[in-house]
PDB file of N, CA, C, O and CB in Angstrom:
ATOM      1  N   UNK A   1      -7.092 -59.326 -75.991  1.00  0.00           N
ATOM      2  CA  UNK A   1      -6.801 -60.675 -74.994  1.00  0.00           C
ATOM      3  C   UNK A   1      -5.555 -60.540 -74.150  1.00  0.00           C
ATOM      4  O   UNK A   1      -5.271 -60.666 -72.959  1.00  0.00           O
ATOM      5  CB  UNK A   1      -6.567 -62.095 -75.887  1.00  0.00           C
ATOM      6  N   UNK A   2      -4.735 -60.133 -75.627  1.00  0.00           N
ATOM      7  CA  UNK A   2      -3.415 -59.808 -75.061  1.00  0.00           C
ATOM      8  C   UNK A   2      -3.522 -58.869 -73.579  1.00  0.00           C
ATOM      9  O   UNK A   2      -3.004 -59.262 -72.534  1.00  0.00           O
ATOM     10  CB  UNK A   2      -2.578 -58.956 -76.284  1.00  0.00           C
ATOM     11  N   UNK A   3      -4.424 -57.337 -73.717  1.00  0.00           N
ATOM     12  CA  UNK A   3      -4.099 -57.044 -72.819  1.00  0.00           C
ATOM     13  C   UNK A   3      -4.538 -56.605 -71.904  1.00  0.00           C
ATOM     14  O   UNK A   3      -4.223 -55.652 -71.192  1.00  0.00           O
ATOM     15  CB  UNK A   3      -3.603 -56.712 -72.962  1.00  0.00           C
ATOM     16  N   UNK A   4      -5.965 -57.908 -71.877  1.00  0.00           N
ATOM     17  CA  UNK A   4      -6.196 -58.662 -70.429  1.00  0.00           C
ATOM     18  C   UNK A   4      -5.019 -59.579 -69.737  1.00  0.00           C
ATOM     19  O   UNK A   4      -4.728 -59.378 -68.558  1.00  0.00           O
ATOM     20  CB  UNK A   4      -7.433 -59.682 -70.622  1.00  0.00           C
ATOM     21  N   UNK A   5      -4.657 -60.127 -70.154  1.00  0.00           N
ATOM     22  CA  UNK A   5      -3.677 -61.157 -69.819  1.00  0.00           C
ATOM     23  C   UNK A   5      -2.612 -60.454 -69.261  1.00  0.00           C
ATOM     24  O   UNK A   5      -2.373 -60.723 -68.083  1.00  0.00           O
ATOM     25  CB  UNK A   5      -3.223 -62.011 -70.970  1.00  0.00           C
ATOM     26  N   UNK A   6      -1.944 -59.659 -69.783  1.00  0.00           N
ATOM     27  CA  UNK A   6      -0.855 -58.564 -69.245  1.00  0.00           C
ATOM     28  C   UNK A   6      -0.963 -57.980 -67.904  1.00  0.00           C
ATOM     29  O   UNK A   6      -0.017 -57.804 -67.138  1.00  0.00           O
ATOM     30  CB  UNK A   6      -0.851 -57.372 -70.105  1.00  0.00           C
ATOM     31  N   UNK A   7      -2.522 -57.617 -67.623  1.00  0.00           N
ATOM     32  CA  UNK A   7      -3.282 -56.873 -66.786  1.00  0.00           C
ATOM     33  C   UNK A   7      -3.075 -57.944 -65.742  1.00  0.00           C
ATOM     34  O   UNK A   7      -2.236 -57.741 -64.864  1.00  0.00           O
ATOM     35  CB  UNK A   7      -4.799 -56.435 -67.260  1.00  0.00           C
ATOM     36  N   UNK A   8      -3.704 -58.964 -65.760  1.00  0.00           N
ATOM     37  CA  UNK A   8      -4.068 -60.077 -64.535  1.00  0.00           C
ATOM     38  C   UNK A   8      -2.622 -60.559 -64.463  1.00  0.00           C
ATOM     39  O   UNK A   8      -2.547 -61.456 -63.623  1.00  0.00           O
ATOM     40  CB  UNK A   8      -5.353 -61.496 -64.919  1.00  0.00           C
ATOM     41  N   UNK A   9      -1.468 -60.299 -65.024  1.00  0.00           N
ATOM     42  CA  UNK A   9      -0.205 -61.048 -65.084  1.00  0.00           C
ATOM     43  C   UNK A   9       0.472 -60.339 -63.499  1.00  0.00           C
ATOM     44  O   UNK A   9       1.047 -60.913 -62.574  1.00  0.00           O
ATOM     45  CB  UNK A   9       0.812 -60.668 -66.793  1.00  0.00           C
ATOM     46  N   UNK A  10      -0.019 -58.358 -63.755  1.00  0.00           N
ATOM     47  CA  UNK A  10       0.323 -57.495 -62.605  1.00  0.00           C
ATOM     48  C   UNK A  10      -0.293 -57.353 -61.186  1.00  0.00           C
ATOM     49  O   UNK A  10       0.037 -56.667 -60.218  1.00  0.00           O
ATOM     50  CB  UNK A  10       0.233 -56.386 -63.057  1.00  0.00           C
ATOM     51  N   UNK A  11      -1.531 -58.438 -61.444  1.00  0.00           N
ATOM     52  CA  UNK A  11      -2.266 -58.396 -60.063  1.00  0.00           C
ATOM     53  C   UNK A  11      -1.185 -59.201 -59.148  1.00  0.00           C
ATOM     54  O   UNK A  11      -0.895 -60.311 -59.596  1.00  0.00           O
ATOM     55  CB  UNK A  11      -3.939 -59.198 -60.093  1.00  0.00           C
ATOM     56  N   UNK A  12      -0.570 -58.833 -57.987  1.00  0.00           N
ATOM     57  CA  UNK A  12      -0.345 -59.267 -57.002  1.00  0.00           C
ATOM     58  C   UNK A  12      -0.854 -60.847 -56.475  1.00  0.00           C
ATOM     59  O   UNK A  12      -0.300 -61.924 -56.250  1.00  0.00           O
ATOM     60  CB  UNK A  12      -0.716 -58.298 -56.391  1.00  0.00           C
ATOM     61  N   UNK A  13      -2.074 -60.363 -56.431  1.00  0.00           N
ATOM     62  CA  UNK A  13      -2.976 -61.176 -55.427  1.00  0.00           C
ATOM     63  C   UNK A  13      -3.324 -62.346 -56.023  1.00  0.00           C
ATOM     64  O   UNK A  13      -3.760 -63.312 -55.397  1.00  0.00           O
ATOM     65  CB  UNK A  13      -4.267 -60.489 -54.985  1.00  0.00           C
ATOM     66  N   UNK A  14      -3.084 -62.299 -57.694  1.00  0.00           N
ATOM     67  CA  UNK A  14      -3.238 -63.822 -58.331  1.00  0.00           C
ATOM     68  C   UNK A  14      -1.895 -64.702 -58.985  1.00  0.00           C
ATOM     69  O   UNK A  14      -1.171 -64.730 -59.980  1.00  0.00           O
ATOM     70  CB  UNK A  14      -4.306 -63.654 -59.611  1.00  0.00           C
ATOM     71  N   UNK A  15      -2.097 -65.324 -57.802  1.00  0.00           N
ATOM     72  CA  UNK A  15      -1.151 -66.457 -58.270  1.00  0.00           C
ATOM     73  C   UNK A  15      -1.038 -67.283 -58.887  1.00  0.00           C
ATOM     74  O   UNK A  15      -0.162 -68.136 -58.747  1.00  0.00           O
ATOM     75  CB  UNK A  15      -0.857 -66.964 -57.821  1.00  0.00           C
ATOM     76  N   UNK A  16      -1.927 -67.268 -59.784  1.00  0.00           N
ATOM     77  CA  UNK A  16      -2.583 -68.693 -60.883  1.00  0.00           C
ATOM     78  C   UNK A  16      -3.220 -68.236 -61.626  1.00  0.00           C
ATOM     79  O   UNK A  16      -4.346 -67.877 -61.280  1.00  0.00           O
ATOM     80  CB  UNK A  16      -3.521 -69.874 -60.403  1.00  0.00           C
ATOM     81  N   UNK A  17      -2.675 -68.004 -63.281  1.00  0.00           N
ATOM     82  CA  UNK A  17      -3.621 -67.018 -64.252  1.00  0.00           C
ATOM     83  C   UNK A  17      -3.442 -68.003 -65.353  1.00  0.00           C
ATOM     84  O   UNK A  17      -2.307 -68.241 -65.765  1.00  0.00           O
ATOM     85  CB  UNK A  17      -3.066 -65.216 -64.648  1.00  0.00           C
ATOM     86  N   UNK A  18      -4.681 -68.699 -65.949  1.00  0.00           N
ATOM     87  CA  UNK A  18      -4.476 -69.389 -67.270  1.00  0.00           C
ATOM     88  C   UNK A  18      -5.084 -69.266 -68.111  1.00  0.00           C
ATOM     89  O   UNK A  18      -6.270 -69.261 -67.780  1.00  0.00           O
ATOM     90  CB  UNK A  18      -4.463 -70.417 -67.335  1.00  0.00           C
ATOM     91  N   UNK A  19      -4.944 -69.159 -69.059  1.00  0.00           N
ATOM     92  CA  UNK A  19      -6.118 -69.125 -70.613  1.00  0.00           C
ATOM     93  C   UNK A  19      -6.594 -70.653 -70.323  1.00  0.00           C
ATOM     94  O   UNK A  19      -5.822 -71.600 -70.165  1.00  0.00           O
ATOM     95  CB  UNK A  19      -5.149 -68.908 -72.707  1.00  0.00           C
ATOM     96  N   UNK A  20      -7.935 -70.708 -70.285  1.00  0.00           N
ATOM     97  CA  UNK A  20      -8.546 -72.171 -70.643  1.00  0.00           C
ATOM     98  C   UNK A  20      -9.702 -71.848 -71.987  1.00  0.00           C
ATOM     99  O   UNK A  20      -9.893 -70.882 -72.726  1.00  0.00           O
ATOM    100  CB  UNK A  20      -9.481 -72.940 -69.019  1.00  0.00           C
ATOM    101  N   UNK A  21     -10.287 -73.134 -71.845  1.00  0.00           N
ATOM    102  CA  UNK A  21     -11.427 -73.170 -73.752  1.00  0.00           C
ATOM    103  C   UNK A  21     -12.438 -73.077 -72.640  1.00  0.00           C
ATOM    104  O   UNK A  21     -12.243 -73.188 -71.430  1.00  0.00           O
ATOM    105  CB  UNK A  21     -11.607 -75.101 -75.354  1.00  0.00           C
ATOM    106  N   UNK A  22     -13.627 -72.839 -73.335  1.00  0.00           N
ATOM    107  CA  UNK A  22     -14.716 -73.164 -72.536  1.00  0.00           C
ATOM    108  C   UNK A  22     -15.567 -72.095 -72.632  1.00  0.00           C
ATOM    109  O   UNK A  22     -15.733 -71.282 -73.542  1.00  0.00           O
ATOM    110  CB  UNK A  22     -14.394 -73.469 -71.191  1.00  0.00           C
ATOM    111  N   UNK A  23     -16.283 -72.264 -71.141  1.00  0.00           N
ATOM    112  CA  UNK A  23     -17.422 -71.011 -70.847  1.00  0.00           C
ATOM    113  C   UNK A  23     -16.406 -69.954 -70.834  1.00  0.00           C
ATOM    114  O   UNK A  23     -16.814 -68.978 -71.462  1.00  0.00           O
ATOM    115  CB  UNK A  23     -18.448 -71.053 -69.242  1.00  0.00           C
ATOM    116  N   UNK A  24     -15.134 -69.778 -70.308  1.00  0.00           N
ATOM    117  CA  UNK A  24     -14.813 -68.866 -69.662  1.00  0.00           C
ATOM    118  C   UNK A  24     -13.267 -68.600 -70.668  1.00  0.00           C
ATOM    119  O   UNK A  24     -13.054 -69.441 -71.541  1.00  0.00           O
ATOM    120  CB  UNK A  24     -14.833 -69.262 -67.980  1.00  0.00           C
ATOM    121  N   UNK A  25     -12.315 -67.515 -70.514  1.00  0.00           N
ATOM    122  CA  UNK A  25     -11.058 -67.180 -71.348  1.00  0.00           C
ATOM    123  C   UNK A  25     -10.062 -67.634 -70.420  1.00  0.00           C
ATOM    124  O   UNK A  25      -9.189 -68.480 -70.613  1.00  0.00           O
ATOM    125  CB  UNK A  25     -10.842 -65.581 -71.799  1.00  0.00           C
ATOM    126  N   UNK A  26     -10.413 -66.657 -68.916  1.00  0.00           N
ATOM    127  CA  UNK A  26      -9.058 -67.414 -68.235  1.00  0.00           C
ATOM    128  C   UNK A  26      -9.871 -68.248 -66.705  1.00  0.00           C
ATOM    129  O   UNK A  26     -11.038 -68.464 -66.378  1.00  0.00           O
ATOM    130  CB  UNK A  26      -7.505 -65.863 -67.658  1.00  0.00           C
ATOM    131  N   UNK A  27      -8.603 -68.506 -66.123  1.00  0.00           N
ATOM    132  CA  UNK A  27      -9.122 -69.438 -64.662  1.00  0.00           C
ATOM    133  C   UNK A  27      -8.129 -68.850 -63.737  1.00  0.00           C
ATOM    134  O   UNK A  27      -6.927 -69.039 -63.922  1.00  0.00           O
ATOM    135  CB  UNK A  27      -8.950 -71.409 -64.693  1.00  0.00           C
ATOM    136  N   UNK A  28      -8.547 -68.191 -62.814  1.00  0.00           N
ATOM    137  CA  UNK A  28      -7.117 -67.285 -61.987  1.00  0.00           C
ATOM    138  C   UNK A  28      -7.195 -67.960 -60.492  1.00  0.00           C
ATOM    139  O   UNK A  28      -8.330 -67.997 -60.017  1.00  0.00           O
ATOM    140  CB  UNK A  28      -7.377 -65.121 -61.803  1.00  0.00           C
ATOM    141  N   UNK A  29      -6.338 -68.393 -59.845  1.00  0.00           N
ATOM    142  CA  UNK A  29      -6.695 -68.381 -58.119  1.00  0.00           C
ATOM    143  C   UNK A  29      -5.922 -67.150 -57.079  1.00  0.00           C
ATOM    144  O   UNK A  29      -4.906 -66.521 -57.376  1.00  0.00           O
ATOM    145  CB  UNK A  29      -6.086 -70.034 -57.439  1.00  0.00           C
ATOM    146  N   UNK A  30      -6.503 -67.059 -56.151  1.00  0.00           N
ATOM    147  CA  UNK A  30      -5.709 -65.900 -55.429  1.00  0.00           C
ATOM    148  C   UNK A  30      -6.233 -66.444 -53.731  1.00  0.00           C
ATOM    149  O   UNK A  30      -7.017 -67.308 -53.338  1.00  0.00           O
ATOM    150  CB  UNK A  30      -6.350 -63.941 -56.038  1.00  0.00           C
ATOM    151  N   UNK A  31      -5.459 -65.568 -53.131  1.00  0.00           N
ATOM    152  CA  UNK A  31      -5.661 -65.787 -51.530  1.00  0.00           C
ATOM    153  C   UNK A  31      -5.535 -64.400 -50.887  1.00  0.00           C
ATOM    154  O   UNK A  31      -4.504 -63.736 -50.779  1.00  0.00           O
ATOM    155  CB  UNK A  31      -4.467 -66.855 -50.820  1.00  0.00           C
ATOM    156  N   UNK A  32      -6.965 -64.035 -50.416  1.00  0.00           N
ATOM    157  CA  UNK A  32      -7.407 -62.870 -49.914  1.00  0.00           C
ATOM    158  C   UNK A  32      -7.608 -63.018 -48.535  1.00  0.00           C
ATOM    159  O   UNK A  32      -7.956 -64.192 -48.407  1.00  0.00           O
ATOM    160  CB  UNK A  32      -8.527 -62.423 -50.549  1.00  0.00           C
ATOM    161  N   UNK A  33      -7.582 -62.413 -47.279  1.00  0.00           N
ATOM    162  CA  UNK A  33      -7.702 -62.246 -45.857  1.00  0.00           C
ATOM    163  C   UNK A  33      -9.327 -62.106 -45.696  1.00  0.00           C
ATOM    164  O   UNK A  33      -9.745 -62.686 -44.694  1.00  0.00           O
ATOM    165  CB  UNK A  33      -6.791 -60.892 -45.285  1.00  0.00           C
ATOM    166  N   UNK A  34     -10.298 -61.467 -46.466  1.00  0.00           N
ATOM    167  CA  UNK A  34     -11.124 -61.539 -46.187  1.00  0.00           C
ATOM    168  C   UNK A  34     -12.534 -61.442 -47.327  1.00  0.00           C
ATOM    169  O   UNK A  34     -12.301 -61.109 -48.489  1.00  0.00           O
ATOM    170  CB  UNK A  34     -10.862 -60.854 -45.307  1.00  0.00           C
ATOM    171  N   UNK A  35     -13.686 -61.694 -46.979  1.00  0.00           N
ATOM    172  CA  UNK A  35     -14.588 -61.186 -48.347  1.00  0.00           C
ATOM    173  C   UNK A  35     -14.547 -59.776 -48.816  1.00  0.00           C
ATOM    174  O   UNK A  35     -14.888 -59.635 -49.991  1.00  0.00           O
ATOM    175  CB  UNK A  35     -16.108 -61.381 -48.117  1.00  0.00           C
ATOM    176  N   UNK A  36     -14.207 -58.694 -48.169  1.00  0.00           N
ATOM    177  CA  UNK A  36     -14.074 -57.233 -48.348  1.00  0.00           C
ATOM    178  C   UNK A  36     -12.874 -57.151 -49.378  1.00  0.00           C
ATOM    179  O   UNK A  36     -13.027 -56.642 -50.488  1.00  0.00           O
ATOM    180  CB  UNK A  36     -13.779 -56.402 -46.878  1.00  0.00           C
ATOM    181  N   UNK A  37     -11.829 -57.612 -49.002  1.00  0.00           N
ATOM    182  CA  UNK A  37     -10.525 -57.493 -49.927  1.00  0.00           C
ATOM    183  C   UNK A  37     -10.950 -58.390 -51.306  1.00  0.00           C
ATOM    184  O   UNK A  37     -10.516 -57.958 -52.374  1.00  0.00           O
ATOM    185  CB  UNK A  37      -8.974 -58.218 -49.055  1.00  0.00           C
ATOM    186  N   UNK A  38     -12.058 -60.031 -51.337  1.00  0.00           N
ATOM    187  CA  UNK A  38     -12.236 -60.458 -52.258  1.00  0.00           C
ATOM    188  C   UNK A  38     -12.928 -59.439 -53.419  1.00  0.00           C
ATOM    189  O   UNK A  38     -12.582 -59.232 -54.582  1.00  0.00           O
ATOM    190  CB  UNK A  38     -12.799 -61.502 -51.877  1.00  0.00           C
ATOM    191  N   UNK A  39     -13.661 -59.078 -52.901  1.00  0.00           N
ATOM    192  CA  UNK A  39     -14.798 -57.991 -53.117  1.00  0.00           C
ATOM    193  C   UNK A  39     -13.522 -56.879 -54.058  1.00  0.00           C
ATOM    194  O   UNK A  39     -13.520 -56.819 -55.287  1.00  0.00           O
ATOM    195  CB  UNK A  39     -15.679 -57.191 -51.186  1.00  0.00           C
ATOM    196  N   UNK A  40     -13.022 -56.482 -53.608  1.00  0.00           N
ATOM    197  CA  UNK A  40     -11.729 -55.334 -54.133  1.00  0.00           C
ATOM    198  C   UNK A  40     -11.337 -55.945 -55.266  1.00  0.00           C
ATOM    199  O   UNK A  40     -11.130 -55.376 -56.338  1.00  0.00           O
ATOM    200  CB  UNK A  40     -10.262 -55.087 -53.095  1.00  0.00           C
ATOM    201  N   UNK A  41     -11.202 -57.412 -54.985  1.00  0.00           N
ATOM    202  CA  UNK A  41     -10.201 -57.382 -56.127  1.00  0.00           C
ATOM    203  C   UNK A  41     -10.731 -57.872 -56.592  1.00  0.00           C
ATOM    204  O   UNK A  41      -9.971 -58.580 -57.253  1.00  0.00           O
ATOM    205  CB  UNK A  41      -9.012 -57.724 -56.248  1.00  0.00           C
ATOM    206  N   UNK A  42     -11.963 -58.184 -56.892  1.00  0.00           N
ATOM    207  CA  UNK A  42     -13.142 -59.191 -58.412  1.00  0.00           C
ATOM    208  C   UNK A  42     -13.232 -57.398 -59.004  1.00  0.00           C
ATOM    209  O   UNK A  42     -13.021 -57.103 -60.180  1.00  0.00           O
ATOM    210  CB  UNK A  42     -15.700 -60.406 -57.669  1.00  0.00           C
ATOM    211  N   UNK A  43     -13.549 -56.462 -58.022  1.00  0.00           N
ATOM    212  CA  UNK A  43     -13.519 -55.161 -58.793  1.00  0.00           C
ATOM    213  C   UNK A  43     -12.446 -54.470 -59.558  1.00  0.00           C
ATOM    214  O   UNK A  43     -12.618 -53.470 -60.255  1.00  0.00           O
ATOM    215  CB  UNK A  43     -13.814 -54.326 -58.016  1.00  0.00           C
ATOM    216  N   UNK A  44     -11.523 -54.983 -59.397  1.00  0.00           N
ATOM    217  CA  UNK A  44     -10.476 -54.324 -59.848  1.00  0.00           C
ATOM    218  C   UNK A  44     -10.069 -55.535 -61.111  1.00  0.00           C
ATOM    219  O   UNK A  44      -9.719 -55.061 -62.192  1.00  0.00           O
ATOM    220  CB  UNK A  44      -9.297 -53.959 -58.526  1.00  0.00           C
ATOM    221  N   UNK A  45     -10.095 -56.435 -61.033  1.00  0.00           N
ATOM    222  CA  UNK A  45     -10.346 -57.391 -62.067  1.00  0.00           C
ATOM    223  C   UNK A  45     -11.627 -56.724 -62.969  1.00  0.00           C
ATOM    224  O   UNK A  45     -11.187 -56.284 -64.031  1.00  0.00           O
ATOM    225  CB  UNK A  45     -10.699 -58.934 -61.357  1.00  0.00           C
ATOM    226  N   UNK A  46     -12.965 -56.551 -62.839  1.00  0.00           N
ATOM    227  CA  UNK A  46     -14.199 -56.332 -63.844  1.00  0.00           C
ATOM    228  C   UNK A  46     -13.215 -54.917 -64.442  1.00  0.00           C
ATOM    229  O   UNK A  46     -12.957 -54.866 -65.645  1.00  0.00           O
ATOM    230  CB  UNK A  46     -16.186 -55.966 -62.949  1.00  0.00           C
ATOM    231  N   UNK A  47     -12.896 -54.215 -63.837  1.00  0.00           N
ATOM    232  CA  UNK A  47     -12.440 -52.849 -64.175  1.00  0.00           C
ATOM    233  C   UNK A  47     -11.721 -52.671 -65.799  1.00  0.00           C
ATOM    234  O   UNK A  47     -11.883 -51.839 -66.691  1.00  0.00           O
ATOM    235  CB  UNK A  47     -11.313 -52.459 -62.964  1.00  0.00           C
ATOM    236  N   UNK A  48     -10.817 -53.967 -65.652  1.00  0.00           N
ATOM    237  CA  UNK A  48      -9.506 -54.325 -66.813  1.00  0.00           C
ATOM    238  C   UNK A  48     -10.700 -54.181 -68.299  1.00  0.00           C
ATOM    239  O   UNK A  48     -11.815 -54.606 -68.599  1.00  0.00           O
ATOM    240  CB  UNK A  48      -8.524 -56.549 -66.531  1.00  0.00           C
ATOM    241  N   UNK A  49      -9.672 -53.349 -68.879  1.00  0.00           N
ATOM    242  CA  UNK A  49     -10.641 -53.196 -70.696  1.00  0.00           C
ATOM    243  C   UNK A  49     -10.729 -54.694 -71.508  1.00  0.00           C
ATOM    244  O   UNK A  49      -9.769 -54.988 -72.221  1.00  0.00           O
ATOM    245  CB  UNK A  49      -9.487 -51.935 -72.143  1.00  0.00           C
ATOM    246  N   UNK A  50     -11.521 -55.349 -71.437  1.00  0.00           N
ATOM    247  CA  UNK A  50     -11.753 -56.499 -72.680  1.00  0.00           C
ATOM    248  C   UNK A  50     -12.669 -57.554 -71.690  1.00  0.00           C
ATOM    249  O   UNK A  50     -13.308 -58.472 -72.204  1.00  0.00           O
ATOM    250  CB  UNK A  50      -9.962 -57.379 -73.450  1.00  0.00           C
ATOM    251  N   UNK A  51     -12.659 -57.269 -69.892  1.00  0.00           N
ATOM    252  CA  UNK A  51     -13.222 -58.087 -69.115  1.00  0.00           C
ATOM    253  C   UNK A  51     -14.517 -57.934 -68.933  1.00  0.00           C
ATOM    254  O   UNK A  51     -14.718 -57.027 -68.125  1.00  0.00           O
ATOM    255  CB  UNK A  51     -12.685 -58.109 -68.105  1.00  0.00           C
ATOM    256  N   UNK A  52     -15.872 -58.614 -69.484  1.00  0.00           N
ATOM    257  CA  UNK A  52     -17.000 -58.536 -69.281  1.00  0.00           C
ATOM    258  C   UNK A  52     -17.940 -59.263 -68.546  1.00  0.00           C
ATOM    259  O   UNK A  52     -19.148 -59.063 -68.667  1.00  0.00           O
ATOM    260  CB  UNK A  52     -17.253 -58.472 -70.084  1.00  0.00           C
ATOM    261  N   UNK A  53     -17.380 -60.230 -67.667  1.00  0.00           N
ATOM    262  CA  UNK A  53     -17.968 -60.864 -66.774  1.00  0.00           C
ATOM    263  C   UNK A  53     -17.181 -61.409 -65.637  1.00  0.00           C
ATOM    264  O   UNK A  53     -16.267 -61.960 -66.251  1.00  0.00           O
ATOM    265  CB  UNK A  53     -18.591 -61.728 -67.358  1.00  0.00           C
ATOM    266  N   UNK A  54     -16.893 -61.658 -64.087  1.00  0.00           N
ATOM    267  CA  UNK A  54     -16.287 -62.744 -63.626  1.00  0.00           C
ATOM    268  C   UNK A  54     -17.412 -63.567 -62.783  1.00  0.00           C
ATOM    269  O   UNK A  54     -18.572 -63.180 -62.645  1.00  0.00           O
ATOM    270  CB  UNK A  54     -15.022 -62.317 -62.817  1.00  0.00           C
ATOM    271  N   UNK A  55     -16.861 -64.794 -62.232  1.00  0.00           N
ATOM    272  CA  UNK A  55     -17.497 -65.817 -61.845  1.00  0.00           C
ATOM    273  C   UNK A  55     -16.675 -66.202 -60.522  1.00  0.00           C
ATOM    274  O   UNK A  55     -15.803 -67.044 -60.737  1.00  0.00           O
ATOM    275  CB  UNK A  55     -17.601 -66.866 -62.974  1.00  0.00           C
ATOM    276  N   UNK A  56     -16.757 -65.844 -59.460  1.00  0.00           N
ATOM    277  CA  UNK A  56     -16.205 -66.390 -58.028  1.00  0.00           C
ATOM    278  C   UNK A  56     -16.710 -67.661 -57.437  1.00  0.00           C
ATOM    279  O   UNK A  56     -17.901 -67.860 -57.199  1.00  0.00           O
ATOM    280  CB  UNK A  56     -16.491 -65.401 -56.965  1.00  0.00           C
ATOM    281  N   UNK A  57     -15.500 -68.735 -57.153  1.00  0.00           N
ATOM    282  CA  UNK A  57     -15.801 -69.728 -56.665  1.00  0.00           C
ATOM    283  C   UNK A  57     -15.079 -69.667 -54.905  1.00  0.00           C
ATOM    284  O   UNK A  57     -14.032 -69.099 -54.594  1.00  0.00           O
ATOM    285  CB  UNK A  57     -15.328 -70.839 -57.746  1.00  0.00           C
ATOM    286  N   UNK A  58     -15.952 -70.382 -54.038  1.00  0.00           N
ATOM    287  CA  UNK A  58     -15.158 -70.450 -53.073  1.00  0.00           C
ATOM    288  C   UNK A  58     -15.003 -71.548 -52.357  1.00  0.00           C
ATOM    289  O   UNK A  58     -15.913 -72.141 -51.777  1.00  0.00           O
ATOM    290  CB  UNK A  58     -15.381 -69.651 -52.409  1.00  0.00           C
ATOM    291  N   UNK A  59     -13.492 -71.950 -52.380  1.00  0.00           N
ATOM    292  CA  UNK A  59     -13.400 -73.379 -51.683  1.00  0.00           C
ATOM    293  C   UNK A  59     -13.823 -73.512 -50.630  1.00  0.00           C
ATOM    294  O   UNK A  59     -13.780 -72.420 -50.063  1.00  0.00           O
ATOM    295  CB  UNK A  59     -12.296 -73.889 -51.497  1.00  0.00           C
ATOM    296  N   UNK A  60     -14.327 -74.445 -49.857  1.00  0.00           N
ATOM    297  CA  UNK A  60     -14.821 -74.812 -48.440  1.00  0.00           C
ATOM    298  C   UNK A  60     -14.474 -75.349 -48.011  1.00  0.00           C
ATOM    299  O   UNK A  60     -14.542 -75.176 -46.794  1.00  0.00           O
ATOM    300  CB  UNK A  60     -15.640 -75.139 -48.096  1.00  0.00           C
ATOM    301  N   UNK A  61     -13.582 -76.822 -48.628  1.00  0.00           N
ATOM    302  CA  UNK A  61     -12.743 -77.797 -47.896  1.00  0.00           C
ATOM    303  C   UNK A  61     -12.066 -78.081 -49.359  1.00  0.00           C
ATOM    304  O   UNK A  61     -12.675 -78.125 -50.428  1.00  0.00           O
ATOM    305  CB  UNK A  61     -13.586 -79.202 -46.937  1.00  0.00           C
ATOM    306  N   UNK A  62     -10.066 -78.339 -49.071  1.00  0.00           N
ATOM    307  CA  UNK A  62     -10.196 -79.158 -49.931  1.00  0.00           C
ATOM    308  C   UNK A  62      -9.859 -80.889 -49.646  1.00  0.00           C
ATOM    309  O   UNK A  62      -9.028 -81.485 -48.961  1.00  0.00           O
ATOM    310  CB  UNK A  62      -9.447 -78.540 -50.865  1.00  0.00           C
ATOM    311  N   UNK A  63     -10.998 -81.317 -50.576  1.00  0.00           N
ATOM    312  CA  UNK A  63     -10.450 -83.001 -50.551  1.00  0.00           C
ATOM    313  C   UNK A  63      -9.549 -83.324 -51.026  1.00  0.00           C
ATOM    314  O   UNK A  63      -8.970 -84.120 -50.288  1.00  0.00           O
ATOM    315  CB  UNK A  63     -11.098 -83.948 -51.062  1.00  0.00           C
ATOM    316  N   UNK A  64      -8.942 -83.125 -52.084  1.00  0.00           N
ATOM    317  CA  UNK A  64      -7.832 -83.843 -52.067  1.00  0.00           C
ATOM    318  C   UNK A  64      -6.973 -82.832 -53.118  1.00  0.00           C
ATOM    319  O   UNK A  64      -7.607 -82.284 -54.019  1.00  0.00           O
ATOM    320  CB  UNK A  64      -8.095 -85.485 -52.503  1.00  0.00           C
ATOM    321  N   UNK A  65      -5.338 -82.566 -52.969  1.00  0.00           N
ATOM    322  CA  UNK A  65      -4.662 -81.768 -53.315  1.00  0.00           C
ATOM    323  C   UNK A  65      -3.469 -82.423 -53.336  1.00  0.00           C
ATOM    324  O   UNK A  65      -3.138 -83.153 -52.402  1.00  0.00           O
ATOM    325  CB  UNK A  65      -4.782 -80.730 -52.687  1.00  0.00           C
ATOM    326  N   UNK A  66      -2.573 -82.191 -54.594  1.00  0.00           N
ATOM    327  CA  UNK A  66      -1.539 -83.080 -54.440  1.00  0.00           C
ATOM    328  C   UNK A  66      -0.731 -82.864 -55.962  1.00  0.00           C
ATOM    329  O   UNK A  66      -1.328 -83.011 -57.028  1.00  0.00           O
ATOM    330  CB  UNK A  66      -2.159 -84.693 -54.078  1.00  0.00           C
ATOM    331  N   UNK A  67       0.651 -82.509 -55.875  1.00  0.00           N
ATOM    332  CA  UNK A  67       1.517 -81.785 -56.952  1.00  0.00           C
ATOM    333  C   UNK A  67       2.571 -82.427 -57.564  1.00  0.00           C
ATOM    334  O   UNK A  67       3.465 -82.095 -58.342  1.00  0.00           O
ATOM    335  CB  UNK A  67       2.101 -80.673 -56.465  1.00  0.00           C
ATOM    336  N   UNK A  68       2.030 -84.017 -56.681  1.00  0.00           N
ATOM    337  CA  UNK A  68       3.772 -84.606 -57.385  1.00  0.00           C
ATOM    338  C   UNK A  68       3.397 -85.739 -58.488  1.00  0.00           C
ATOM    339  O   UNK A  68       3.819 -86.895 -58.472  1.00  0.00           O
ATOM    340  CB  UNK A  68       5.049 -85.602 -55.909  1.00  0.00           C
ATOM    341  N   UNK A  69       2.247 -84.998 -59.746  1.00  0.00           N
ATOM    342  CA  UNK A  69       2.275 -86.137 -60.967  1.00  0.00           C
ATOM    343  C   UNK A  69       3.324 -85.940 -61.871  1.00  0.00           C
ATOM    344  O   UNK A  69       3.988 -84.903 -61.907  1.00  0.00           O
ATOM    345  CB  UNK A  69       0.983 -86.158 -61.872  1.00  0.00           C
ATOM    346  N   UNK A  70       3.460 -86.722 -62.463  1.00  0.00           N
ATOM    347  CA  UNK A  70       4.845 -87.042 -63.554  1.00  0.00           C
ATOM    348  C   UNK A  70       4.287 -87.045 -64.887  1.00  0.00           C
ATOM    349  O   UNK A  70       3.622 -88.036 -65.190  1.00  0.00           O
ATOM    350  CB  UNK A  70       5.686 -88.651 -63.345  1.00  0.00           C
ATOM    351  N   UNK A  71       4.414 -86.236 -65.640  1.00  0.00           N
ATOM    352  CA  UNK A  71       4.384 -86.219 -66.982  1.00  0.00           C
ATOM    353  C   UNK A  71       4.667 -87.657 -67.759  1.00  0.00           C
ATOM    354  O   UNK A  71       4.653 -87.707 -68.989  1.00  0.00           O
ATOM    355  CB  UNK A  71       5.346 -85.197 -67.346  1.00  0.00           C
TER     356      UNK A  71
END
């Protein structure tokens, strides 16, 4: 797990990487210019030793987005 964490942290296209519970071990966000770039990034992630599966979701529309919450 530590090796995957370190490898994901080094990928510049990933601007968000989080360890999560549930079906997946990680949640990441990235921004690329086109689907070809997305495929290359996913292939790069799949090549990390310890990664067994990936799932990509494409944002079609931001319905609500805010970051001003207070703990």
